[in-house]
C-alpha positions in Angstrom: 192.6 103.7 46.6 193.3 101.5 43.6 194.9 102.7 40.3 191.6 101.8 38.5 189.7 104.1 41.0 191.8 107.2 40.3 191.6 106.6 36.5 187.8 106.5 36.7 187.9 109.9 38.6 189.5 111.6 35.6 187.6 112.3 32.4 190.6 111.9 30.2 190.5 108.3 28.8 194.2 108.5 27.9 195.0 107.8 31.6 193.0 104.6 31.4 194.7 103.6 28.2 198.1 104.2 29.8 197.2 101.9 32.7 196.0 99.2 30.4 199.2 99.5 28.3 201.3 99.2 31.5 199.4 96.1 32.7 199.8 94.5 29.3 203.5 95.3 29.2 204.2 93.8 32.6 202.5 90.5 31.7 203.0 88.1 34.6 205.7 90.2 36.2 205.3 92.6 39.1 206.4 95.5 36.8 207.2 95.9 33.2 210.8 96.6 32.1 211.6 99.3 29.7 212.2 96.7 27.0 208.5 95.6 27.5 207.2 99.2 26.7 206.3 99.0 23.0 205.1 102.5 22.3 204.0 101.5 18.8 201.0 99.7 20.4 199.7 103.1 21.7 200.1 105.5 18.8 197.6 108.0 20.0 199.4 108.4 23.3 203.0 108.1 22.1 203.5 111.8 21.4 202.6 112.6 25.1 204.6 109.7 26.7 207.8 110.0 28.7 210.2 107.7 30.4 212.2 108.9 33.3 215.2 107.2 35.0 215.4 107.3 38.8 219.0 107.9 39.7 220.6 108.0 43.2 220.0 111.0 45.5 216.4 111.5 44.1 217.7 112.7 40.7 215.3 112.0 37.9 216.5 112.1 34.3 214.3 112.3 31.2 215.2 109.2 29.1 212.5 109.7 26.4 210.1 112.5 25.7 207.3 112.3 23.1 207.2 114.8 20.3 204.1 116.6 21.5 205.9 117.4 24.8 208.9 118.7 23.0 206.8 120.9 20.8 204.7 122.2 23.7 207.7 123.0 25.8 209.8 124.3 22.9 212.8 122.2 24.0 213.9 118.6 24.0 214.4 117.5 27.6 215.8 114.0 26.8 219.0 113.4 28.8 218.4 116.3 31.2 217.3 116.1 34.8 214.4 117.9 36.4 216.7 120.4 38.1 218.2 121.4 34.7 215.0 123.2 33.9 213.0 123.6 37.1 213.8 124.9 40.5 212.3 125.7 43.9 208.9 124.4 44.8 207.9 123.2 41.4 211.0 121.0 41.1 210.5 119.7 44.6 206.8 118.8 44.0 207.6 117.0 40.7 210.5 115.2 42.3 208.4 114.2 45.3 205.7 113.0 43.1 207.9 110.7 41.0 209.8 109.5 44.1 206.4 108.4 45.6 205.6 106.5 42.4 208.9 104.7 42.5 209.0 104.1 46.3 205.5 103.0 47.1 205.2 101.7 44.1 201.9 103.2 42.8 200.2 104.9 39.9 200.2 108.7 40.4 198.5 111.6 38.8 199.8 115.1 39.5 197.9 118.1 38.3 199.6 121.5 38.4 198.6 124.9 37.2 201.6 126.9 36.3 202.1 130.3 34.7 203.8 130.4 31.3 205.5 133.4 29.8 204.0 132.7 26.4 200.8 130.8 27.1 199.1 132.1 30.2 198.5 129.6 33.0 198.8 126.0 31.8 197.2 123.0 33.5 199.6 120.1 33.4 198.6 116.5 34.2 201.5 114.1 34.8 200.7 110.5 35.1 203.4 108.1 36.3 203.7 104.3 36.6 206.7 102.4 37.9 209.0 100.4 35.6 211.6 97.9 36.8 214.3 96.6 34.4 214.6 93.6 36.7 210.7 93.3 37.0 211.1 93.7 40.8 212.5 97.0 41.9 211.3 100.1 40.1 214.1 102.2 38.6 212.1 104.2 36.0 208.7 105.8 35.4 206.6 105.7 32.3 204.0 108.3 32.0 202.0 110.9 30.2 202.3 114.6 30.2 199.0 116.2 29.2 198.5 120.0 29.0 195.5 122.2 28.8 195.5 125.9 28.1 193.0 128.4 29.6 190.9 128.2 26.4 190.6 124.5 26.9 192.9 123.6 24.0 196.4 122.2 23.8 197.5 124.8 21.3 198.2 128.5 21.8 195.5 130.6 23.4 193.9 133.4 21.4 194.1 135.9 24.3 196.6 136.1 27.2 195.1 134.5 30.3 194.7 136.8 33.3 195.0 134.4 36.2 194.8 135.3 39.9 198.0 135.2 41.9 196.5 132.6 44.3 196.0 130.2 41.3 199.7 130.2 40.5 201.5 126.9 41.1 198.5 124.9 42.4 199.4 121.2 42.6 197.3 118.2 43.5 198.6 114.6 43.6 196.6 111.4 43.8 198.0 107.9 44.1 196.5 104.5 43.5 197.8 101.1 44.4 198.7 98.7 41.6 
């Protein structure tokens, strides 16, 4: 499946905008470098954009987190690794997803439904595209973190969400070739 095919499967146009941004940033190169990522050109997406460094031993470190992500999570993750704030299966799924984006290389979309202490169950959509500072070998990921609360908004729900235990932690990943 191609990246364009998976973007067309999702109703959120922000995913298509991110792919177009990535293609424009890479120019004639195989991959864009971080220096090519001019977030000013995508002001609507910038608050939900992140950049992640791929370090040795499958460690991923948040290099940049958009302000909407910081506000939603209630913490700034910039400079921290996945394992600093996630553990167990969730950490493993997120790490595997971004490792696949880097290693294949491909565009990936990971949708997870996770319980939250303050917001009920939140549906997170992570979109990742490989970035290579040498334009050849991916060493970073640029992406979006989109979130939807049970009431369909990206703000606080009016009522606590009562979700079934079998819904907790559902994760679905889709990848498309670039």
